[in-house]
DRENPA-3360 file (N, C-alpha, C; in nm, 2 decimals, always signed):
BEGIN
1 = MSPRSAAL = -0.40/+0.03/-2.19/-0.48/+0.03/-2.01/-0.61/+0.15/-2.12 ~ -0.69/+0.10/-2.04/-0.83/+0.20/-2.07/-0.83/+0.31/-2.02 ~ -0.89/+0.42/-2.03/-0.92/+0.53/-1.93/-0.96/+0.53/-1.77 ~ -1.08/+0.43/-1.77/-1.12/+0.42/-1.63/-1.01/+0.34/-1.55 ~ -0.91/+0.22/-1.61/-0.80/+0.20/-1.53/-0.74/+0.28/-1.52 ~ -0.65/+0.37/-1.59/-0.57/+0.47/-1.56/-0.64/+0.55/-1.42 ~ -0.76/+0.59/-1.47/-0.84/+0.69/-1.36/-0.85/+0.60/-1.19 ~ -0.86/+0.49/-1.22/-0.85/+0.41/-1.07/-0.72/+0.43/-1.05;
9 = LVLLGALW = -0.61/+0.41/-1.15/-0.47/+0.38/-1.06/-0.45/+0.52/-1.00 ~ -0.50/+0.63/-1.07/-0.45/+0.74/-0.97/-0.54/+0.79/-0.87 ~ -0.66/+0.75/-0.87/-0.69/+0.73/-0.73/-0.62/+0.67/-0.61 ~ -0.65/+0.54/-0.65/-0.57/+0.47/-0.58/-0.43/+0.52/-0.54 ~ -0.34/+0.61/-0.58/-0.25/+0.63/-0.59/-0.26/+0.72/-0.47 ~ -0.39/+0.84/-0.49/-0.40/+0.97/-0.36/-0.47/+0.87/-0.25 ~ -0.47/+0.76/-0.28/-0.59/+0.70/-0.11/-0.45/+0.66/-0.08 ~ -0.39/+0.57/-0.11/-0.28/+0.53/-0.02/-0.16/+0.60/-0.01;
17 = GGSFVFMR = -0.17/+0.73/-0.10/-0.06/+0.83/-0.05/-0.13/+0.90/+0.06 ~ -0.23/+0.93/+0.11/-0.27/+0.98/+0.25/-0.30/+0.87/+0.33 ~ -0.25/+0.77/+0.31/-0.25/+0.69/+0.42/-0.18/+0.71/+0.51 ~ -0.03/+0.73/+0.44/+0.10/+0.73/+0.52/+0.10/+0.89/+0.61 ~ +0.00/+0.94/+0.59/-0.04/+1.06/+0.62/-0.14/+1.02/+0.79 ~ -0.22/+0.99/+0.75/-0.30/+0.89/+0.85/-0.20/+0.84/+0.98 ~ -0.14/+0.73/+0.94/-0.04/+0.63/+0.99/+0.01/+0.77/+1.13 ~ +0.11/+0.88/+1.05/+0.18/+0.92/+1.10/+0.16/+1.00/+1.25;
25 = VAVPALGP = -0.05/+1.06/+1.20/-0.10/+1.11/+1.29/-0.11/+1.04/+1.43 ~ -0.16/+0.92/+1.35/-0.25/+0.80/+1.49/-0.08/+0.71/+1.55 ~ +0.01/+0.68/+1.50/+0.06/+0.61/+1.57/+0.13/+0.59/+1.70 ~ +0.17/+0.75/+1.68/+0.23/+0.84/+1.83/+0.13/+0.76/+1.92 ~ -0.02/+0.74/+1.91/-0.07/+0.75/+2.05/-0.15/+0.57/+2.04 ~ -0.15/+0.54/+1.94/-0.20/+0.38/+1.94/-0.07/+0.27/+1.95 ~ +0.06/+0.32/+1.87/+0.14/+0.20/+1.82/+0.13/+0.11/+1.74 ~ +0.21/+0.08/+1.64/+0.19/+0.01/+1.57/+0.06/-0.10/+1.55;
33 = VALSFARV = +0.09/-0.20/+1.64/+0.02/-0.33/+1.65/-0.13/-0.27/+1.64 ~ -0.17/-0.17/+1.72/-0.32/-0.19/+1.81/-0.38/-0.10/+1.65 ~ -0.32/-0.01/+1.60/-0.32/+0.09/+1.50/-0.33/-0.01/+1.34 ~ -0.28/-0.10/+1.34/-0.27/-0.18/+1.24/-0.39/-0.32/+1.26 ~ -0.42/-0.32/+1.38/-0.55/-0.43/+1.35/-0.66/-0.31/+1.34 ~ -0.68/-0.19/+1.43/-0.77/-0.11/+1.40/-0.83/-0.06/+1.25 ~ -0.71/-0.05/+1.17/-0.71/-0.03/+1.02/-0.79/-0.20/+0.97 ~ -0.73/-0.29/+0.98/-0.83/-0.39/+0.93/-0.91/-0.44/+0.94;
41 = ALAAAILL = -0.96/-0.42/+1.09/-1.08/-0.49/+1.15/-1.20/-0.38/+1.11 ~ -1.16/-0.27/+1.11/-1.27/-0.15/+1.08/-1.33/-0.15/+0.91 ~ -1.18/-0.16/+0.83/-1.24/-0.19/+0.69/-1.30/-0.29/+0.69 ~ -1.24/-0.45/+0.76/-1.29/-0.58/+0.71/-1.49/-0.55/+0.78 ~ -1.52/-0.46/+0.89/-1.64/-0.42/+0.90/-1.73/-0.37/+0.80 ~ -1.65/-0.28/+0.72/-1.74/-0.18/+0.63/-1.77/-0.25/+0.55 ~ -1.67/-0.37/+0.51/-1.67/-0.46/+0.34/-1.74/-0.58/+0.38 ~ -1.82/-0.62/+0.52/-1.89/-0.71/+0.49/-2.04/-0.64/+0.51;
49 = AVAGAQRG = -2.02/-0.54/+0.60/-2.16/-0.48/+0.60/-2.21/-0.44/+0.45 ~ -2.11/-0.42/+0.36/-2.15/-0.36/+0.21/-2.15/-0.50/+0.16 ~ -2.14/-0.61/+0.18/-2.15/-0.74/+0.13/-2.28/-0.80/+0.20 ~ -2.33/-0.78/+0.30/-2.44/-0.80/+0.38/-2.56/-0.73/+0.30 ~ -2.53/-0.63/+0.28/-2.63/-0.54/+0.20/-2.69/-0.59/+0.09 ~ -2.61/-0.61/+0.02/-2.59/-0.66/-0.11/-2.64/-0.84/-0.16 ~ -2.60/-0.90/-0.02/-2.62/-1.03/-0.01/-2.52/-1.14/-0.12 ~ -2.41/-1.06/-0.08/-2.27/-1.11/-0.18/-2.15/-1.16/-0.07;
57 = FPDVRRRW = -2.19/-1.23/+0.03/-2.08/-1.23/+0.12/-1.98/-1.36/+0.07 ~ -1.80/-1.30/+0.09/-1.74/-1.39/+0.04/-1.75/-1.54/+0.10 ~ -1.72/-1.61/-0.03/-1.73/-1.84/+0.02/-1.56/-1.82/+0.08 ~ -1.63/-1.80/+0.20/-1.48/-1.80/+0.33/-1.46/-1.93/+0.35 ~ -1.57/-2.04/+0.34/-1.51/-2.17/+0.39/-1.45/-2.23/+0.32 ~ -1.48/-2.24/+0.17/-1.40/-2.30/+0.07/-1.22/-2.20/+0.04 ~ -1.23/-2.10/+0.05/-1.11/-2.04/+0.03/-1.03/-1.96/+0.07 ~ -1.06/-1.96/+0.22/-1.02/-1.95/+0.36/-0.86/-1.99/+0.34;
65 = RQFAVVGA = -0.82/-2.02/+0.32/-0.67/-2.02/+0.32/-0.59/-1.97/+0.21 ~ -0.66/-1.91/+0.12/-0.59/-1.81/+0.04/-0.64/-1.69/+0.04 ~ -0.76/-1.67/+0.10/-0.74/-1.53/+0.19/-0.69/-1.48/+0.30 ~ -0.65/-1.62/+0.39/-0.59/-1.60/+0.46/-0.40/-1.57/+0.45 ~ -0.40/-1.65/+0.34/-0.27/-1.61/+0.28/-0.25/-1.46/+0.22 ~ -0.35/-1.40/+0.15/-0.32/-1.21/+0.13/-0.38/-1.15/+0.21 ~ -0.44/-1.22/+0.28/-0.46/-1.11/+0.44/-0.32/-1.09/+0.50 ~ -0.24/-1.18/+0.53/-0.14/-1.19/+0.61/-0.02/-1.11/+0.54;
73 = VNSALPFL = -0.03/-1.12/+0.39/+0.06/-1.10/+0.32/+0.10/-0.96/+0.24 ~ -0.07/-0.89/+0.22/-0.10/-0.83/+0.14/-0.13/-0.67/+0.22 ~ -0.21/-0.71/+0.38/-0.19/-0.62/+0.47/-0.20/-0.64/+0.62 ~ -0.17/-0.75/+0.69/-0.12/-0.73/+0.78/+0.03/-0.72/+0.85 ~ +0.08/-0.80/+0.76/+0.23/-0.76/+0.77/+0.28/-0.62/+0.71 ~ +0.25/-0.63/+0.59/+0.27/-0.50/+0.57/+0.24/-0.36/+0.61 ~ +0.12/-0.36/+0.68/+0.07/-0.23/+0.74/+0.14/-0.23/+0.86 ~ +0.16/-0.35/+0.92/+0.25/-0.36/+1.07/+0.43/-0.27/+1.02;
81 = LFSYAAQH = +0.45/-0.33/+0.96/+0.59/-0.29/+0.87/+0.58/-0.08/+0.87 ~ +0.44/-0.08/+0.79/+0.47/+0.11/+0.77/+0.44/+0.16/+0.91 ~ +0.34/+0.07/+0.99/+0.33/+0.19/+1.10/+0.44/+0.18/+1.16 ~ +0.51/+0.07/+1.21/+0.62/+0.10/+1.26/+0.74/+0.22/+1.25 ~ +0.76/+0.20/+1.06/+0.83/+0.29/+1.02/+0.80/+0.44/+1.05 ~ +0.64/+0.43/+1.02/+0.58/+0.58/+1.08/+0.63/+0.65/+1.18 ~ +0.69/+0.60/+1.25/+0.70/+0.66/+1.44/+0.84/+0.70/+1.36 ~ +0.93/+0.67/+1.28/+1.07/+0.74/+1.27/+1.11/+0.83/+1.17;
89 = VTVSTLAI = +1.00/+0.80/+1.04/+1.08/+0.90/+0.89/+0.97/+0.97/+0.85 ~ +0.95/+1.01/+0.76/+0.84/+1.11/+0.73/+0.77/+1.05/+0.63 ~ +0.66/+1.12/+0.60/+0.53/+1.06/+0.48/+0.64/+1.07/+0.34 ~ +0.69/+1.13/+0.30/+0.73/+1.16/+0.16/+0.85/+0.99/+0.16 ~ +0.93/+0.98/+0.31/+1.03/+0.87/+0.31/+0.95/+0.75/+0.27 ~ +0.82/+0.72/+0.37/+0.73/+0.60/+0.38/+0.68/+0.59/+0.22 ~ +0.66/+0.70/+0.16/+0.56/+0.65/+0.02/+0.68/+0.61/-0.08 ~ +0.77/+0.70/-0.07/+0.88/+0.66/-0.18/+0.95/+0.55/-0.19;
97 = LNATSPFF = +1.02/+0.48/-0.06/+1.04/+0.36/-0.05/+0.89/+0.27/-0.09 ~ +0.78/+0.32/-0.05/+0.66/+0.20/-0.11/+0.69/+0.19/-0.25 ~ +0.76/+0.27/-0.31/+0.74/+0.27/-0.50/+0.84/+0.19/-0.54 ~ +0.91/+0.13/-0.43/+1.00/+0.00/-0.50/+0.92/-0.14/-0.50 ~ +0.82/-0.14/-0.47/+0.67/-0.25/-0.50/+0.71/-0.31/-0.65 ~ +0.70/-0.21/-0.76/+0.71/-0.22/-0.89/+0.84/-0.32/-0.92 ~ +0.95/-0.30/-0.87/+1.03/-0.36/-0.90/+1.06/-0.52/-0.86 ~ +1.00/-0.50/-0.76/+0.99/-0.65/-0.65/+0.87/-0.72/-0.78;
105 = GAVVAALW = +0.77/-0.65/-0.77/+0.65/-0.69/-0.86/+0.66/-0.74/-0.98 ~ +0.81/-0.67/-1.05/+0.79/-0.75/-1.21/+0.88/-0.84/-1.18 ~ +0.99/-0.85/-1.10/+1.09/-0.96/-1.09/+0.96/-1.11/-1.04 ~ +0.89/-1.08/-0.98/+0.80/-1.16/-0.89/+0.70/-1.22/-1.01 ~ +0.65/-1.12/-1.11/+0.57/-1.16/-1.21/+0.63/-1.25/-1.33 ~ +0.77/-1.19/-1.33/+0.87/-1.28/-1.44/+0.88/-1.41/-1.40 ~ +0.90/-1.45/-1.27/+0.95/-1.58/-1.22/+0.86/-1.65/-1.16 ~ +0.75/-1.60/-1.13/+0.59/-1.67/-1.10/+0.52/-1.71/-1.21;
113 = LGEPLTRR = +0.46/-1.61/-1.29/+0.34/-1.57/-1.38/+0.41/-1.55/-1.52 ~ +0.52/-1.60/-1.51/+0.59/-1.58/-1.64/+0.54/-1.46/-1.72 ~ +0.52/-1.31/-1.68/+0.49/-1.21/-1.75/+0.62/-1.14/-1.78 ~ +0.66/-1.15/-1.94/+0.79/-1.08/-1.97/+0.83/-0.97/-1.91 ~ +0.96/-0.97/-1.89/+0.97/-0.81/-1.88/+1.05/-0.72/-2.01 ~ +0.96/-0.66/-2.08/+1.02/-0.59/-2.19/+1.07/-0.47/-2.18 ~ +1.13/-0.47/-2.32/+1.22/-0.35/-2.30/+1.15/-0.22/-2.22 ~ +1.03/-0.16/-2.30/+0.95/-0.07/-2.26/+0.93/-0.07/-2.12;
121 = KLAGLALG = +0.89/-0.19/-2.09/+0.88/-0.22/-1.92/+1.00/-0.20/-1.84 ~ +1.07/-0.22/-1.85/+1.21/-0.25/-1.80/+1.24/-0.08/-1.79 ~ +1.24/-0.02/-1.90/+1.28/+0.12/-1.92/+1.18/+0.21/-1.78 ~ +1.09/+0.20/-1.86/+0.95/+0.27/-1.74/+1.02/+0.24/-1.60 ~ +1.06/+0.15/-1.53/+1.07/+0.11/-1.41/+1.20/+0.15/-1.33 ~ +1.30/+0.15/-1.46/+1.42/+0.20/-1.44/+1.38/+0.39/-1.44 ~ +1.31/+0.47/-1.49/+1.28/+0.58/-1.49/+1.22/+0.58/-1.37 ~ +1.13/+0.52/-1.31/+1.07/+0.58/-1.23/+1.16/+0.56/-1.08;
129 = IAGVAVLA = +1.22/+0.44/-1.06/+1.30/+0.45/-1.01/+1.42/+0.56/-0.97 ~ +1.47/+0.61/-1.08/+1.55/+0.72/-1.08/+1.50/+0.80/-1.04 ~ +1.35/+0.85/-1.04/+1.27/+0.96/-0.95/+1.26/+0.89/-0.82 ~ +1.23/+0.84/-0.80/+1.23/+0.80/-0.65/+1.39/+0.78/-0.58 ~ +1.49/+0.76/-0.65/+1.64/+0.82/-0.56/+1.64/+0.96/-0.59 ~ +1.60/+1.08/-0.69/+1.59/+1.18/-0.71/+1.49/+1.21/-0.59 ~ +1.38/+1.19/-0.56/+1.32/+1.25/-0.45/+1.34/+1.21/-0.34 ~ +1.40/+1.07/-0.30/+1.51/+1.03/-0.18/+1.60/+1.17/-0.12;
137 = GWRPDAMG = +1.70/+1.15/-0.25/+1.82/+1.24/-0.21/+1.90/+1.14/-0.09 ~ +1.96/+1.24/-0.10/+2.06/+1.21/+0.04/+2.06/+1.26/+0.16 ~ +2.03/+1.15/+0.27/+1.98/+1.20/+0.39/+2.09/+1.16/+0.50 ~ +2.14/+1.24/+0.56/+2.24/+1.24/+0.69/+2.12/+1.17/+0.78 ~ +2.01/+1.18/+0.81/+1.95/+1.11/+0.93/+1.92/+0.93/+0.88 ~ +1.99/+0.92/+0.78/+1.94/+0.75/+0.74/+2.08/+0.68/+0.76 ~ +2.14/+0.74/+0.86/+2.26/+0.66/+0.88/+2.20/+0.58/+1.03 ~ +2.12/+0.66/+1.11/+2.07/+0.62/+1.21/+2.03/+0.48/+1.23;
145 = TAIGLAML = +2.02/+0.45/+1.35/+1.95/+0.34/+1.37/+1.83/+0.33/+1.35 ~ +1.77/+0.39/+1.44/+1.61/+0.38/+1.41/+1.56/+0.40/+1.26 ~ +1.65/+0.51/+1.22/+1.62/+0.58/+1.05/+1.63/+0.44/+0.97 ~ +1.75/+0.38/+0.97/+1.77/+0.24/+0.90/+1.66/+0.14/+0.88 ~ +1.63/+0.09/+1.04/+1.54/-0.02/+1.06/+1.38/+0.04/+0.99 ~ +1.34/+0.13/+0.99/+1.25/+0.19/+0.93/+1.24/+0.16/+0.79 ~ +1.34/+0.19/+0.73/+1.36/+0.18/+0.59/+1.38/+0.04/+0.56 ~ +1.43/-0.02/+0.64/+1.41/-0.18/+0.60/+1.29/-0.25/+0.61;
153 = ACLAAALC = +1.19/-0.20/+0.71/+1.08/-0.23/+0.71/+0.98/-0.19/+0.62 ~ +0.99/-0.05/+0.56/+0.90/-0.01/+0.44/+0.97/-0.09/+0.30 ~ +1.08/-0.17/+0.28/+1.15/-0.22/+0.20/+1.05/-0.36/+0.16 ~ +1.06/-0.42/+0.34/+1.01/-0.55/+0.35/+0.83/-0.53/+0.34 ~ +0.82/-0.43/+0.36/+0.65/-0.40/+0.30/+0.63/-0.42/+0.21 ~ +0.70/-0.36/+0.10/+0.69/-0.34/-0.07/+0.69/-0.48/-0.10 ~ +0.81/-0.52/-0.07/+0.81/-0.73/-0.09/+0.69/-0.77/-0.09 ~ +0.64/-0.80/+0.03/+0.52/-0.88/+0.11/+0.41/-0.82/-0.03;
161 = YALAGAYA = +0.38/-0.64/-0.09/+0.29/-0.63/-0.16/+0.35/-0.71/-0.29 ~ +0.42/-0.71/-0.34/+0.48/-0.78/-0.45/+0.45/-0.93/-0.49 ~ +0.48/-1.03/-0.38/+0.44/-1.15/-0.32/+0.30/-1.19/-0.32 ~ +0.23/-1.09/-0.24/+0.07/-1.08/-0.24/-0.01/-1.08/-0.38 ~ +0.05/-1.01/-0.47/-0.01/-0.95/-0.62/-0.02/-1.03/-0.68 ~ +0.11/-1.10/-0.71/+0.16/-1.23/-0.77/+0.03/-1.36/-0.73 ~ +0.05/-1.36/-0.60/-0.04/-1.44/-0.52/-0.20/-1.44/-0.58 ~ -0.21/-1.37/-0.52/-0.39/-1.32/-0.61/-0.42/-1.37/-0.72;
169 = KRRLADVP = -0.32/-1.34/-0.83/-0.37/-1.33/-1.00/-0.33/-1.44/-0.98 ~ -0.22/-1.55/-0.95/-0.26/-1.70/-0.94/-0.38/-1.78/-0.87 ~ -0.36/-1.75/-0.77/-0.51/-1.83/-0.65/-0.62/-1.79/-0.68 ~ -0.68/-1.68/-0.70/-0.80/-1.59/-0.63/-0.85/-1.48/-0.82 ~ -0.78/-1.56/-0.90/-0.82/-1.48/-1.08/-0.97/-1.47/-1.10 ~ -1.04/-1.61/-1.01/-1.17/-1.59/-1.02/-1.28/-1.58/-0.91 ~ -1.25/-1.51/-0.83/-1.29/-1.46/-0.72/-1.33/-1.30/-0.76 ~ -1.46/-1.28/-0.71/-1.48/-1.12/-0.75/-1.39/-1.06/-0.65;
177 = TFAVAAAS = -1.38/-0.94/-0.70/-1.22/-0.83/-0.61/-1.32/-0.84/-0.49 ~ -1.46/-0.79/-0.49/-1.50/-0.73/-0.35/-1.48/-0.82/-0.27 ~ -1.49/-0.96/-0.30/-1.48/-1.09/-0.22/-1.33/-1.10/-0.15 ~ -1.27/-1.07/-0.24/-1.10/-1.11/-0.19/-1.09/-0.94/-0.12 ~ -1.10/-0.84/-0.09/-1.12/-0.73/-0.05/-1.16/-0.79/+0.09 ~ -1.31/-0.80/+0.11/-1.35/-0.80/+0.22/-1.31/-0.93/+0.30 ~ -1.26/-1.04/+0.27/-1.21/-1.15/+0.33/-1.07/-1.15/+0.36 ~ -1.00/-1.08/+0.29/-0.87/-1.07/+0.30/-0.84/-0.97/+0.46;
185 = QLFAAIAL = -0.96/-0.88/+0.46/-0.96/-0.77/+0.55/-0.96/-0.83/+0.70 ~ -1.07/-0.91/+0.68/-1.08/-1.01/+0.79/-1.02/-1.09/+0.82 ~ -0.91/-1.14/+0.73/-0.80/-1.27/+0.81/-0.73/-1.19/+0.82 ~ -0.71/-1.03/+0.81/-0.59/-0.97/+0.83/-0.62/-0.95/+1.00 ~ -0.73/-0.90/+1.00/-0.78/-0.86/+1.16/-0.73/-0.98/+1.26 ~ -0.75/-1.13/+1.20/-0.76/-1.27/+1.28/-0.61/-1.24/+1.28 ~ -0.49/-1.25/+1.15/-0.37/-1.26/+1.22/-0.31/-1.15/+1.32 ~ -0.35/-1.05/+1.34/-0.29/-0.95/+1.42/-0.37/-0.93/+1.56;
193 = APALPFAS = -0.48/-1.01/+1.58/-0.51/-0.99/+1.70/-0.45/-1.09/+1.82 ~ -0.39/-1.19/+1.79/-0.30/-1.26/+1.89/-0.23/-1.15/+1.96 ~ -0.17/-1.05/+1.87/-0.05/-0.98/+1.92/-0.11/-0.87/+2.00 ~ -0.21/-0.83/+1.98/-0.31/-0.73/+2.10/-0.29/-0.72/+2.22 ~ -0.29/-0.83/+2.30/-0.29/-0.86/+2.47/-0.11/-0.79/+2.48 ~ -0.01/-0.82/+2.38/+0.13/-0.80/+2.41/+0.14/-0.60/+2.35 ~ +0.06/-0.58/+2.31/+0.10/-0.45/+2.24/+0.06/-0.33/+2.33 ~ +0.19/-0.24/+2.33/+0.12/-0.10/+2.43/+0.05/+0.01/+2.32;
201 = VPGPVTPL = -0.06/+0.12/+2.41/-0.07/+0.20/+2.31/-0.06/+0.34/+2.42 ~ +0.02/+0.38/+2.39/+0.08/+0.50/+2.48/-0.03/+0.58/+2.49 ~ -0.13/+0.66/+2.38/-0.24/+0.73/+2.38/-0.17/+0.87/+2.38 ~ -0.25/+1.00/+2.40/-0.41/+1.00/+2.46/-0.46/+0.98/+2.31 ~ -0.59/+0.93/+2.30/-0.62/+0.85/+2.20/-0.77/+0.99/+2.21 ~ -0.70/+1.11/+2.09/-0.81/+1.19/+2.10/-0.92/+1.19/+1.97 ~ -0.97/+1.31/+1.94/-1.08/+1.29/+1.86/-1.02/+1.28/+1.74 ~ -0.92/+1.37/+1.70/-0.80/+1.36/+1.58/-0.74/+1.25/+1.58;
209 = VVANVVAL = -0.70/+1.16/+1.66/-0.66/+1.04/+1.62/-0.75/+0.92/+1.60 ~ -0.89/+0.93/+1.60/-1.00/+0.85/+1.62/-1.03/+0.89/+1.47 ~ -0.99/+1.01/+1.41/-1.08/+1.07/+1.32/-0.97/+1.02/+1.18 ~ -0.85/+1.01/+1.20/-0.77/+0.92/+1.15/-0.75/+0.79/+1.13 ~ -0.74/+0.70/+1.20/-0.82/+0.58/+1.20/-0.88/+0.55/+1.11 ~ -1.03/+0.63/+1.14/-1.15/+0.58/+1.05/-1.16/+0.66/+0.91 ~ -1.07/+0.72/+0.87/-0.99/+0.77/+0.75/-0.92/+0.70/+0.65 ~ -0.81/+0.61/+0.79/-0.72/+0.49/+0.74/-0.78/+0.37/+0.69;
217 = AAASTAVA = -0.90/+0.34/+0.76/-0.96/+0.23/+0.76/-1.08/+0.25/+0.60 ~ -1.15/+0.35/+0.60/-1.26/+0.33/+0.52/-1.19/+0.36/+0.42 ~ -1.12/+0.51/+0.38/-1.05/+0.53/+0.27/-0.93/+0.50/+0.18 ~ -0.84/+0.45/+0.33/-0.70/+0.43/+0.27/-0.67/+0.27/+0.26 ~ -0.80/+0.17/+0.33/-0.81/+0.03/+0.28/-0.92/-0.01/+0.23 ~ -1.05/+0.00/+0.28/-1.15/-0.04/+0.24/-1.19/-0.02/+0.07 ~ -1.17/+0.11/+0.07/-1.23/+0.17/-0.09/-1.08/+0.11/-0.17 ~ -0.97/+0.15/-0.10/-0.86/+0.18/-0.16/-0.84/-0.02/-0.19;
225 = YLIYFKLI = -0.87/-0.10/-0.15/-0.83/-0.25/-0.16/-0.95/-0.29/-0.28 ~ -1.07/-0.24/-0.26/-1.15/-0.30/-0.41/-1.13/-0.23/-0.50 ~ -1.06/-0.09/-0.55/-0.97/-0.08/-0.66/-0.85/-0.12/-0.66 ~ -0.77/-0.21/-0.61/-0.67/-0.26/-0.63/-0.70/-0.41/-0.70 ~ -0.78/-0.44/-0.58/-0.79/-0.59/-0.64/-0.84/-0.59/-0.79 ~ -0.92/-0.51/-0.82/-1.02/-0.47/-0.96/-0.92/-0.45/-1.11 ~ -0.80/-0.34/-1.01/-0.70/-0.36/-1.14/-0.62/-0.48/-1.15 ~ -0.56/-0.55/-1.02/-0.51/-0.68/-1.06/-0.57/-0.77/-1.15;
233 = ADIGPARA = -0.72/-0.78/-1.16/-0.77/-0.86/-1.25/-0.77/-0.80/-1.38 ~ -0.81/-0.65/-1.37/-0.81/-0.59/-1.50/-0.65/-0.57/-1.59 ~ -0.53/-0.56/-1.54/-0.45/-0.52/-1.59/-0.33/-0.60/-1.56 ~ -0.33/-0.69/-1.45/-0.22/-0.74/-1.36/-0.17/-0.68/-1.27 ~ -0.09/-0.80/-1.20/-0.03/-0.75/-1.08/+0.14/-0.65/-1.06 ~ +0.19/-0.68/-1.20/+0.30/-0.58/-1.20/+0.23/-0.44/-1.29 ~ +0.15/-0.42/-1.34/+0.07/-0.31/-1.40/+0.03/-0.25/-1.24 ~ -0.04/-0.31/-1.19/-0.10/-0.25/-1.13/-0.03/-0.20/-1.01;
241 = LTVTFLIP = +0.12/-0.25/-0.95/+0.16/-0.24/-0.87/+0.27/-0.08/-0.90 ~ +0.24/-0.03/-1.04/+0.31/+0.06/-1.06/+0.21/+0.19/-1.02 ~ +0.13/+0.15/-0.91/+0.05/+0.27/-0.88/+0.12/+0.33/-0.77 ~ +0.27/+0.24/-0.72/+0.35/+0.31/-0.61/+0.45/+0.42/-0.65 ~ +0.45/+0.39/-0.79/+0.50/+0.51/-0.86/+0.46/+0.66/-0.87 ~ +0.29/+0.65/-0.82/+0.21/+0.78/-0.79/+0.23/+0.81/-0.67 ~ +0.23/+0.73/-0.58/+0.20/+0.76/-0.43/+0.29/+0.86/-0.35 ~ +0.44/+0.86/-0.40/+0.56/+0.95/-0.33/+0.50/+1.08/-0.38;
249 = LFGALWGF = +0.43/+1.10/-0.51/+0.37/+1.25/-0.54/+0.28/+1.32/-0.40 ~ +0.16/+1.21/-0.44/+0.03/+1.19/-0.36/+0.10/+1.23/-0.16 ~ +0.19/+1.12/-0.17/+0.24/+1.14/-0.03/+0.27/+1.31/+0.03 ~ +0.41/+1.32/-0.09/+0.50/+1.46/-0.07/+0.36/+1.56/-0.01 ~ +0.26/+1.55/-0.16/+0.16/+1.69/-0.15/+0.06/+1.68/+0.01 ~ +0.02/+1.56/+0.03/-0.04/+1.55/+0.13/+0.05/+1.60/+0.26 ~ +0.15/+1.50/+0.27/+0.26/+1.56/+0.37/+0.28/+1.73/+0.35 ~ +0.29/+1.77/+0.29/+0.31/+1.94/+0.27/+0.19/+1.98/+0.31;
257 = LFLGEALT = +0.07/+1.95/+0.24/-0.02/+2.04/+0.29/-0.08/+2.01/+0.42 ~ -0.08/+1.87/+0.51/-0.16/+1.87/+0.60/-0.07/+1.89/+0.73 ~ +0.08/+1.78/+0.70/+0.17/+1.80/+0.81/+0.26/+1.95/+0.77 ~ +0.31/+1.99/+0.68/+0.40/+2.13/+0.72/+0.51/+2.02/+0.66 ~ +0.56/+1.95/+0.57/+0.65/+1.89/+0.53/+0.72/+1.92/+0.45 ~ +0.87/+1.91/+0.43/+0.92/+2.07/+0.31/+0.85/+1.98/+0.17 ~ +0.83/+2.08/+0.06/+0.83/+2.03/-0.07/+0.91/+2.08/-0.11 ~ +1.07/+2.01/-0.19/+1.19/+2.07/-0.22/+1.18/+2.03/-0.40;
265 = ADMLVGGA = +1.29/+2.09/-0.39/+1.31/+2.08/-0.55/+1.30/+1.96/-0.64 ~ +1.37/+1.89/-0.54/+1.42/+1.73/-0.56/+1.27/+1.66/-0.55 ~ +1.19/+1.71/-0.48/+1.08/+1.61/-0.48/+0.99/+1.64/-0.63 ~ +1.00/+1.80/-0.64/+0.93/+1.83/-0.81/+0.98/+1.73/-0.90 ~ +1.18/+1.76/-0.91/+1.20/+1.66/-1.01/+1.18/+1.54/-1.00 ~ +1.22/+1.44/-0.89/+1.18/+1.32/-0.92/+1.04/+1.30/-0.90 ~ +0.93/+1.39/-0.88/+0.79/+1.37/-0.92/+0.74/+1.33/-1.08 ~ +0.84/+1.41/-1.11/+0.78/+1.47/-1.28/+0.87/+1.30/-1.34;
273 = LVVAGTIL = +0.99/+1.24/-1.28/+1.04/+1.13/-1.36/+0.95/+1.03/-1.32 ~ +0.87/+1.02/-1.20/+0.80/+0.89/-1.17/+0.71/+0.93/-1.25 ~ +0.63/+1.01/-1.27/+0.51/+1.02/-1.36/+0.56/+0.97/-1.49 ~ +0.65/+0.99/-1.55/+0.72/+0.93/-1.70/+0.74/+0.85/-1.71 ~ +0.81/+0.77/-1.57/+0.83/+0.59/-1.56/+0.72/+0.54/-1.59 ~ +0.61/+0.57/-1.52/+0.50/+0.52/-1.50/+0.41/+0.53/-1.63 ~ +0.42/+0.61/-1.71/+0.34/+0.60/-1.82/+0.41/+0.53/-1.94 ~ +0.56/+0.54/-1.92/+0.60/+0.45/-2.01/+0.57/+0.33/-1.96;
281 = ALRGK = +0.62/+0.27/-1.86/+0.58/+0.18/-1.82/+0.45/+0.06/-1.82 ~ +0.33/+0.18/-1.82/+0.22/+0.11/-1.87/+0.13/+0.15/-2.00 ~ +0.19/+0.24/-2.08/+0.17/+0.26/-2.26/+0.19/+0.14/-2.31 ~ +0.10/+0.10/-2.41/+0.09/-0.01/-2.51/+0.17/-0.03/-2.59 ~ +0.17/-0.12/-2.68/+0.28/-0.14/-2.80/+0.29/+0.00/-2.86;
% end
């Protein structure tokens, strides 16, 4: 992996780690459906505005089916699932469970794309998963119904990311990453729009909530997906998904700094294992 790709991977981890803080702040006021729709709709508007300025609109008519699949599976559904989970679990828990994506991604890539599960990759994934386990620890609150459903929602979202990454590599490899990012957010908004009339918005929608929605859409979605699809094209979906090993580190850090969540010894030890596993999984021969 080139230094540029490695730097993009770290930046993406920071942006996506921050997304869970933004969701935790905004979802009590907006609810999961409205928050997810606002996130993808605003991100789509930003990306399409940039496309218009560059006169590079994506070819939606010819590739709309592929864009619709990626938009639904890689954005609409996982964003909705994580927004639901954010009502019940901490930022650290959200980020930790998101880190199961590489496991799903490696298996999907092996079955669908024929990418080999080498010993080095398996060892890196195992070390990263061990770090996630240390970060998660044994939590009595995980036995509660709401907590359990939230955790299952996070795992389902992680599986969605793995499936969408492999699909994008197979069906959209010849499409510019900017076009994939812009069109997928547009179709994600279209997929979520029918649910809006049936969704409640608890409120109040304060300036702080609005600021977090804007940050979630602009930084953690629009910019982040440009980076993500670029990484898929450069290093493949399985390696791109190892960014989720870094997300727990940033999730724990941002949760500690901005929401006052505890930063424990387990998080520090687990974080070291996560970084080591990421390096091992991405390291060349």
